[in-house]
C-alpha positions as a Markdown table, in Angstrom:
| # | Residue | x | y | z |
|---|---|---|---|---|
| 1 | Met | 0.0 | 0.0 | 0.0 |
| 2 | Leu | 1.3 | 3.4 | -0.9 |
| 3 | Asn | 1.5 | 6.2 | 1.7 |
| 4 | Lys | -1.3 | 8.7 | 1.3 |
| 5 | Val | 0.6 | 12.0 | 1.6 |
| 6 | Ser | 2.7 | 13.1 | -1.3 |
| 7 | Leu | 6.3 | 14.4 | -1.3 |
| 8 | Asp | 5.0 | 17.5 | -3.1 |
| 9 | Thr | 3.5 | 18.8 | 0.2 |
| 10 | Ile | 6.9 | 19.5 | 1.7 |
| 11 | Ala | 8.1 | 22.6 | -0.2 |
| 12 | Ala | 5.2 | 24.8 | 0.7 |
| 13 | Ala | 5.4 | 23.8 | 4.3 |
| 14 | Leu | 9.1 | 24.6 | 4.6 |
| 15 | Ala | 8.5 | 28.0 | 2.9 |
| 16 | Met | 5.7 | 28.9 | 5.3 |
| 17 | Ile | 7.7 | 27.8 | 8.3 |
| 18 | Met | 10.5 | 30.1 | 7.2 |
| 19 | Gly | 8.1 | 33.0 | 6.6 |
| 20 | Ala | 8.4 | 32.9 | 2.8 |
| 21 | Glu | 5.8 | 32.5 | 0.0 |
| 22 | Pro | 5.6 | 28.9 | -1.2 |
| 23 | Pro | 6.8 | 28.2 | -4.8 |
| 24 | Gln | 4.2 | 29.2 | -7.3 |
| 25 | Thr | 3.3 | 25.8 | -8.5 |
| 26 | Ser | 3.7 | 23.9 | -5.2 |
| 27 | Ala | 1.0 | 21.7 | -3.8 |
| 28 | Lys | -0.8 | 22.5 | -0.5 |
| 29 | Ala | 1.5 | 22.5 | 2.5 |
| 30 | Asn | 2.0 | 19.4 | 4.7 |
| 31 | Gln | -0.2 | 20.1 | 7.7 |
| 32 | Ala | 1.6 | 17.8 | 10.1 |
| 33 | Leu | 4.9 | 19.6 | 9.4 |
| 34 | Leu | 3.3 | 23.0 | 9.8 |
| 35 | Glu | 1.7 | 22.1 | 13.0 |
| 36 | Tyr | 4.9 | 20.6 | 14.4 |
| 37 | Ala | 6.9 | 23.7 | 13.7 |
| 38 | Asn | 4.2 | 26.0 | 14.9 |
| 39 | Thr | 4.1 | 24.2 | 18.2 |
| 40 | Ala | 7.8 | 23.9 | 18.6 |
| 41 | Phe | 8.5 | 27.5 | 17.8 |
| 42 | Glu | 5.4 | 28.7 | 19.8 |
| 43 | Gly | 3.8 | 30.4 | 16.8 |
| 44 | Lys | 7.0 | 32.1 | 15.6 |
| 45 | Lys | 8.7 | 31.5 | 12.3 |
| 46 | Ala | 12.0 | 29.6 | 11.8 |
| 47 | Asp | 15.0 | 31.6 | 10.7 |
| 48 | Arg | 17.3 | 28.7 | 9.9 |
| 49 | Leu | 16.6 | 25.6 | 7.9 |
| 50 | Phe | 19.0 | 22.7 | 7.3 |
| 51 | Met | 18.0 | 19.9 | 5.0 |
| 52 | Tyr | 20.1 | 16.7 | 4.8 |
| 53 | Asn | 19.3 | 14.7 | 1.7 |
| 54 | Pro | 20.5 | 11.1 | 1.7 |
| 55 | Asp | 19.6 | 9.2 | -1.4 |
| 56 | Ala | 17.4 | 6.1 | -1.9 |
| 57 | Ile | 16.7 | 5.1 | 1.7 |
| 58 | Ala | 13.4 | 3.3 | 1.5 |
| 59 | Gln | 10.8 | 3.3 | 4.3 |
| 60 | Trp | 10.9 | -0.5 | 4.4 |
| 61 | Val | 14.6 | -0.5 | 4.9 |
| 62 | Leu | 14.3 | 1.9 | 7.9 |
| 63 | Glu | 11.5 | -0.2 | 9.4 |
| 64 | Lys | 13.4 | -3.5 | 8.9 |
| 65 | Tyr | 16.8 | -2.2 | 10.1 |
| 66 | Pro | 16.0 | 0.7 | 12.6 |
| 67 | Asp | 19.2 | 0.1 | 14.5 |
| 68 | Phe | 21.2 | 1.3 | 11.5 |
| 69 | Ala | 19.4 | 4.7 | 11.6 |
| 70 | Lys | 19.0 | 4.8 | 15.3 |
| 71 | Glu | 20.7 | 8.2 | 15.8 |
| 72 | Ala | 18.4 | 10.0 | 13.3 |
| 73 | Leu | 15.3 | 8.1 | 14.4 |
| 74 | Glu | 15.8 | 9.0 | 18.1 |
| 75 | Leu | 16.9 | 12.5 | 17.4 |
| 76 | Cys | 13.9 | 13.7 | 15.5 |
| 77 | Asp | 10.5 | 14.3 | 16.9 |
| 78 | Leu | 8.4 | 14.3 | 13.7 |
| 79 | Lys | 8.4 | 11.3 | 11.4 |
| 80 | Leu | 6.5 | 11.8 | 8.1 |
| 81 | Pro | 5.5 | 8.8 | 5.9 |
| 82 | Leu | 5.4 | 10.2 | 2.3 |
| 83 | Cys | 4.8 | 8.9 | -1.2 |
| 84 | Ser | 7.4 | 9.9 | -3.7 |
| 85 | Val | 6.7 | 10.5 | -7.4 |
| 86 | Met | 7.1 | 8.6 | -10.6 |
| 87 | Pro | 9.4 | 7.7 | -12.1 |
| 88 | Ser | 11.1 | 7.2 | -8.7 |
| 89 | Val | 14.6 | 8.3 | -9.7 |
| 90 | Thr | 16.7 | 11.0 | -8.1 |
| 91 | Pro | 16.4 | 14.1 | -10.3 |
| 92 | Val | 12.6 | 13.6 | -10.6 |
| 93 | Cys | 12.0 | 13.2 | -6.9 |
| 94 | Phe | 14.3 | 15.9 | -5.6 |
| 95 | Gly | 12.8 | 18.2 | -8.3 |
| 96 | Thr | 9.4 | 17.6 | -6.6 |
| 97 | Leu | 10.8 | 17.9 | -3.1 |
| 98 | Tyr | 12.1 | 21.4 | -3.8 |
| 99 | Thr | 9.4 | 22.7 | -6.1 |
| 100 | Gly | 6.4 | 21.2 | -4.5 |
| 101 | Ala | 5.3 | 20.3 | -8.1 |
| 102 | Gln | 4.6 | 17.0 | -9.8 |
| 103 | Pro | 7.2 | 16.0 | -12.5 |
| 104 | Ala | 5.0 | 17.0 | -15.4 |
| 105 | Ile | 5.0 | 20.5 | -14.0 |
| 106 | His | 8.7 | 20.9 | -12.9 |
| 107 | Gly | 9.8 | 19.3 | -16.2 |
| 108 | Ile | 12.0 | 16.4 | -15.2 |
| 109 | Gln | 10.3 | 13.1 | -16.0 |
| 110 | Ser | 13.2 | 10.8 | -16.5 |
| 111 | Tyr | 16.8 | 10.3 | -15.3 |
| 112 | Lys | 18.1 | 13.6 | -16.7 |
| 113 | Lys | 19.5 | 16.6 | -14.9 |
| 114 | Pro | 18.5 | 19.8 | -16.6 |
| 115 | Val | 18.2 | 23.0 | -14.6 |
| 116 | Ile | 14.6 | 23.4 | -13.4 |
| 117 | Gln | 13.0 | 26.6 | -14.8 |
| 118 | Ile | 10.0 | 26.9 | -12.6 |
| 119 | Glu | 10.1 | 28.5 | -9.1 |
| 120 | Thr | 11.7 | 26.4 | -6.5 |
| 121 | Leu | 12.0 | 26.6 | -2.7 |
| 122 | Phe | 15.4 | 28.2 | -3.2 |
| 123 | Asp | 13.8 | 31.0 | -5.3 |
| 124 | Ser | 11.1 | 31.5 | -2.7 |
| 125 | Phe | 13.8 | 32.0 | 0.0 |
| 126 | Ile | 15.9 | 34.3 | -2.2 |
| 127 | Lys | 12.9 | 36.5 | -2.9 |
| 128 | Ala | 12.3 | 36.7 | 0.8 |
| 129 | Gly | 15.9 | 37.9 | 1.3 |
| 130 | Lys | 17.3 | 34.7 | 2.7 |
| 131 | Lys | 20.8 | 33.4 | 2.0 |
| 132 | Cys | 20.9 | 29.9 | 0.6 |
| 133 | Ala | 23.6 | 27.3 | -0.1 |
| 134 | Ile | 23.8 | 23.9 | -1.7 |
| 135 | Val | 26.6 | 21.5 | -0.6 |
| 136 | Ala | 26.8 | 18.5 | -2.9 |
| 137 | Asp | 29.0 | 16.3 | -5.1 |
| 138 | Asp | 29.8 | 17.1 | -8.7 |
| 139 | Glu | 27.8 | 14.3 | -10.2 |
| 140 | Cys | 24.6 | 14.4 | -8.2 |
| 141 | Ser | 21.2 | 15.8 | -9.2 |
| 142 | Ile | 20.9 | 18.4 | -6.4 |
| 143 | Gly | 24.2 | 19.9 | -7.6 |
| 144 | Lys | 22.9 | 20.3 | -11.1 |
| 145 | Ile | 19.1 | 20.8 | -11.3 |
| 146 | Phe | 19.0 | 23.9 | -9.0 |
| 147 | Leu | 21.8 | 25.8 | -10.6 |
| 148 | Glu | 21.6 | 29.4 | -12.0 |
| 149 | Arg | 20.1 | 30.9 | -8.8 |
| 150 | Glu | 21.5 | 33.8 | -6.8 |
| 151 | Met | 22.8 | 31.6 | -4.1 |
| 152 | Asp | 26.0 | 29.8 | -3.2 |
| 153 | Tyr | 27.1 | 26.4 | -4.5 |
| 154 | Phe | 29.8 | 24.3 | -2.9 |
| 155 | Ile | 30.4 | 21.4 | -5.2 |
| 156 | Phe | 33.0 | 18.7 | -4.4 |
| 157 | His | 34.1 | 15.3 | -5.6 |
| 158 | Thr | 33.7 | 13.3 | -2.4 |
| 159 | Lys | 31.1 | 13.1 | 0.3 |
| 160 | Glu | 33.9 | 13.7 | 2.9 |
| 161 | Glu | 34.5 | 17.1 | 1.3 |
| 162 | Val | 30.8 | 17.8 | 1.2 |
| 163 | Asn | 30.3 | 16.9 | 4.9 |
| 164 | Ala | 33.3 | 18.9 | 6.0 |
| 165 | Lys | 32.1 | 22.0 | 4.1 |
| 166 | Ala | 28.6 | 21.6 | 5.5 |
| 167 | Ala | 30.0 | 21.4 | 9.1 |
| 168 | Glu | 32.1 | 24.5 | 8.4 |
| 169 | Leu | 29.0 | 26.4 | 7.1 |
| 170 | Ile | 27.0 | 25.5 | 10.1 |
| 171 | Ile | 29.7 | 26.7 | 12.5 |
| 172 | Lys | 30.1 | 30.0 | 10.6 |
| 173 | Asp | 26.3 | 30.6 | 10.8 |
| 174 | Glu | 26.0 | 32.8 | 7.7 |
| 175 | Tyr | 23.2 | 31.0 | 5.8 |
| 176 | Asp | 19.5 | 30.9 | 6.4 |
| 177 | Phe | 19.1 | 27.7 | 4.4 |
| 178 | Ile | 21.6 | 24.9 | 3.8 |
| 179 | Cys | 20.9 | 21.9 | 1.6 |
| 180 | Val | 23.3 | 19.0 | 1.8 |
| 181 | Tyr | 23.3 | 15.8 | -0.4 |
| 182 | Asn | 25.0 | 12.5 | 0.4 |
| 183 | Gly | 24.6 | 9.7 | -2.2 |
| 184 | Asn | 26.6 | 6.9 | -0.5 |
| 185 | Tyr | 23.7 | 4.6 | 0.4 |
| 186 | Asp | 22.4 | 4.8 | -3.2 |
| 187 | Ala | 25.8 | 4.1 | -4.7 |
| 188 | Val | 26.5 | 1.1 | -2.5 |
| 189 | Met | 22.9 | -0.2 | -2.7 |
| 190 | His | 22.9 | -0.4 | -6.5 |
| 191 | Lys | 26.0 | -2.6 | -6.5 |
| 192 | Asn | 25.3 | -4.8 | -3.5 |
| 193 | Gly | 21.5 | -4.7 | -2.8 |
| 194 | Pro | 19.5 | -2.7 | -0.2 |
| 195 | Glu | 20.1 | -5.1 | 2.7 |
| 196 | Ala | 23.8 | -5.9 | 2.1 |
| 197 | Pro | 26.2 | -5.2 | 5.0 |
| 198 | Leu | 27.9 | -2.4 | 3.0 |
| 199 | Ser | 24.6 | -0.8 | 2.3 |
| 200 | Leu | 23.5 | -0.9 | 5.9 |
| 201 | Ala | 26.9 | 0.6 | 6.9 |
| 202 | Ala | 26.2 | 3.5 | 4.5 |
| 203 | Leu | 22.8 | 3.9 | 6.1 |
| 204 | His | 24.4 | 4.0 | 9.5 |
| 205 | Glu | 26.9 | 6.6 | 8.2 |
| 206 | Asn | 24.1 | 8.8 | 6.9 |
| 207 | Ser | 22.3 | 8.6 | 10.3 |
| 208 | His | 25.5 | 9.4 | 12.2 |
| 209 | Val | 26.5 | 12.3 | 9.9 |
| 210 | Phe | 23.0 | 13.8 | 10.4 |
| 211 | Ser | 23.4 | 13.5 | 14.1 |
| 212 | Ile | 26.7 | 15.4 | 14.0 |
| 213 | Phe | 25.1 | 18.2 | 11.9 |
| 214 | Ser | 22.2 | 18.4 | 14.3 |
| 215 | Glu | 24.5 | 18.7 | 17.3 |
| 216 | Leu | 26.5 | 21.5 | 15.5 |
| 217 | Ile | 23.2 | 23.3 | 14.8 |
| 218 | Lys | 22.0 | 22.9 | 18.3 |
| 219 | Thr | 25.2 | 24.6 | 19.5 |
| 220 | His | 26.1 | 27.1 | 16.8 |
| 221 | Trp | 22.6 | 28.1 | 15.8 |
| 222 | Ser | 21.3 | 28.5 | 19.4 |
| 223 | Ala | 20.2 | 32.1 | 18.8 |
| 224 | His | 17.8 | 31.0 | 16.0 |
| 225 | Asn | 14.7 | 29.0 | 15.6 |
| 226 | Ser | 16.2 | 26.2 | 13.5 |
| 227 | Leu | 14.5 | 23.3 | 11.7 |
| 228 | Val | 16.6 | 20.3 | 10.5 |
| 229 | Gly | 15.3 | 17.6 | 8.2 |
| 230 | Phe | 16.5 | 14.2 | 7.2 |
| 231 | Ala | 14.8 | 14.1 | 3.8 |
| 232 | Val | 15.2 | 11.3 | 1.2 |
| 233 | Asp | 14.0 | 11.3 | -2.4 |
| 234 | His | 12.8 | 7.7 | -3.1 |
| 235 | Gly | 13.1 | 4.1 | -2.0 |
| 236 | Cys | 14.6 | 1.0 | -3.5 |
| 237 | His | 14.2 | -2.7 | -4.1 |
| 238 | Glu | 16.4 | -5.8 | -4.8 |
| 239 | Ile | 16.8 | -7.1 | -8.3 |
| 240 | Asp | 18.4 | -10.2 | -9.8 |
| 241 | Gly | 22.0 | -10.8 | -9.0 |
| 242 | Gly | 21.7 | -9.3 | -5.5 |
| 243 | Cys | 21.9 | -5.8 | -6.8 |
| 244 | Gly | 19.5 | -2.9 | -6.0 |
| 245 | Ser | 17.4 | -0.6 | -8.1 |
| 246 | His | 14.5 | 1.9 | -8.1 |
| 247 | Gly | 12.3 | 3.8 | -10.5 |
| 248 | Leu | 9.2 | 1.5 | -10.4 |
| 249 | Asp | 5.6 | 2.3 | -9.4 |
| 250 | Met | 5.7 | 0.1 | -6.3 |
| 251 | Pro | 5.7 | 0.7 | -2.5 |
| 252 | Glu | 9.3 | -0.3 | -2.1 |
| 253 | Asp | 10.4 | 2.5 | -4.4 |
| 254 | Leu | 7.8 | 5.1 | -3.5 |
| 255 | Asn | 7.2 | 4.9 | 0.2 |
| 256 | Ile | 9.7 | 7.0 | 2.1 |
| 257 | Met | 10.1 | 8.6 | 5.6 |
| 258 | His | 11.2 | 12.2 | 6.4 |
| 259 | Phe | 12.4 | 13.1 | 9.9 |
| 260 | Tyr | 12.3 | 16.6 | 11.4 |
| 261 | Lys | 13.7 | 18.2 | 14.5 |
| 262 | Ala | 13.0 | 21.8 | 15.7 |
| 263 | Tyr | 15.6 | 23.7 | 17.9 |
| 264 | Pro | 13.9 | 26.8 | 19.4 |
| 265 | Ala | 16.1 | 29.8 | 20.0 |
| 266 | Lys | 17.6 | 30.0 | 23.5 |
């Protein structure tokens, strides 16, 4: 059974939580996320948003192997089951996450990485006077499909460089919105299968890295109302030969979980 709430509800909610107008073609805002932030921040807006985007971690993997994501699961208060979009491949799904629009509207409907031309969450924040940054690797979708905006891009070859720069940016506290991509689980999963020891080790690494970012935010963004998200794009399934894949219209590939944690200003 597919989750009932679509991934396209997240962009508008994040915009509203940060006091910005939602992207023009976004779906209606996710009410659970809005209500969580409103309660956590006592009716005030957030002024910092950090989105950590690991790739391809399916809901079923998290439910079957929760110990490998224990740090992220225990850290976050809000757990949102969501249904991703078809085809369930990375540029299509992250396109929907950060536009709030279905693929036919944002324009990416296959595994291609053109720059999205419609209004995105990044554009909404820029119009609201917020400073945004993407930290990602040089091959990933997030590092390509949101280019050509008046924002900062920190593009590296390895995830170690990505994570080091993300930590540096948190500590400097100069950005209102930081978006970070890690593709290690996806890369390992495709070669070894979703449940292979190397894949679960990558999942554990994603969870641990997220917990480190969250602790840095808790310390260095303590003067701000800050929201952090562990937000994946799509799921995955095993195929012949013990490998992994995704892209199909099936619960394994479409059902995902997002996790959010609010840190009210001290």
